[in-house]
Phi, psi and omega in degrees: 000157172254142185230142175075203182093178182205156175279149176215147179241130178250147178209161176081009180269148183290144176271139181229160170255130184229138172267114185283329181210150185304131178091348180275154177287155177301147180238135182280118183250118178253109183280001180272142179144200186261140181220161166255139183216165174063027174274161176245146176256138181225124173263133180227145177227124179246137179276154176297318182224077181293142175259339175292135185295324181231151174292158178255131171257122180256125184242128185272179181257192187288139180069013183231179180224188177298347176303333177314322189260354188273262180255134181289155185296343176272006176097352179279156180293149182261195185290336175302310179295319182302311185283333171296314179294334179279357174106010182257139162292143186227131172248131179238122185262146160251112186294170174313134178079350185254145171050233185281357174290331175084160177269178166224166180298146173226142009269011183294323180244294170288126191278346177240182176260158181285156171230161192230146180270129176282163177297320180299316179300314181296317181303317183275312183295324179275004171059046172275325175216165181288176181303137177062026178260357180278144173221151180300318179274122184309319182296341183267358178281147180238105177276165171302136183304330182259014187303139175266349180288137179288089190303325180297344180257012185298314180297323176296319177301319184292346173292343178283344185295139179229161177294157177222158178244146177268006188243011189244016184297321181297315180295321180295316178298319180299320180291318177296321178298319179295322179296315179300317179296329186279318192249344186269161028287145184200174168247155184241133165247120189230148184235134165055236182304331181295343182305312182299322178294319181293315181298317180289326176297321178292323177298324182281333183218063184297338179284347183264340185252119183270337178188154177230123172255111186257116180267103181044063178294145182254359178202156181198158175300146179275116182296343176286342182241351187231133175282112181270006180307321179300342183267011181305323183262012180249099179297145179238140170239133174244131180238129183235140178270211188253166173061030180296331181279359186270355182229133184304318184295320180292329176293336178271328183288313190298325177297324179294321177291325177296323177295320177297315178302313181294325176295322176297315179299319179295330179278355179094010180282153175278125183231131174236138179233128178245117173254107191303319179300329179289345176257015177083011181257102185264150168085011180286136183271179173296332179265055187295339176288354176247354181292163185297331180259027186296327179295326178295320178291318177302323178297322176296317180296316180299315180302317179294315180300317182299329181270326189272324186277101183254000000 
């Protein structure tokens, strides 16, 4: 289903003739008129007899889509399958501008241009290998010796990458808020950039969100500027992988999330934090739902959800 969005009308744009397929006559294309934009796409699967008390909404990160949760790049089933088998109804979102949610014209509707993640950026930022360890030729790449990411599937993983815009956060938040109103009460499993959208959706509708499991969130509301009191009854779980100190951006991200965590505690919310290396699980990447031991991590999340979501 598609959720949210708004109508928009464009005018004053040039008309062109375009040949859509070889051998076909030119077709007159008029880009002026009425459109729908800023909608979100959501895939949902409901079980005949779910045992999970609430459905799970899975929210992806930046430059990615709901594919994050579906099939892992090495061909193994992802967390969507894991939690369905565990008894939960599951909703998987493609945020505004991503995947099946579709783009819109820019700069007429989207105010900026898209940008794209390189393989080198993903290799380092997602902590598959240390700085400057990426190479164009796979045999020359150097992963962390203990990495849990299936390195042989890295190029396959990068086929999942999609463009992103830096100007659509307001529209994206609006769509997530509409989704929460439509399908919840629910619990949320969120990854990376999606963290800020999930936390803010819960602030807007705390009665709709029963728990949030945040997998390495990269942003969160600032408790110095935001009243976190509405989240008192929304338990939070934070899960962190390995080698966080090896990348400059993660050294900047984690203190901001720690401030959000501390703000939740001050507001009386229940907070659990799992640092996988402290539990003897070494080498987990930012994409831990795709790592070789991802089912073990999913099991930790499930155990927490079963206890926290009341």
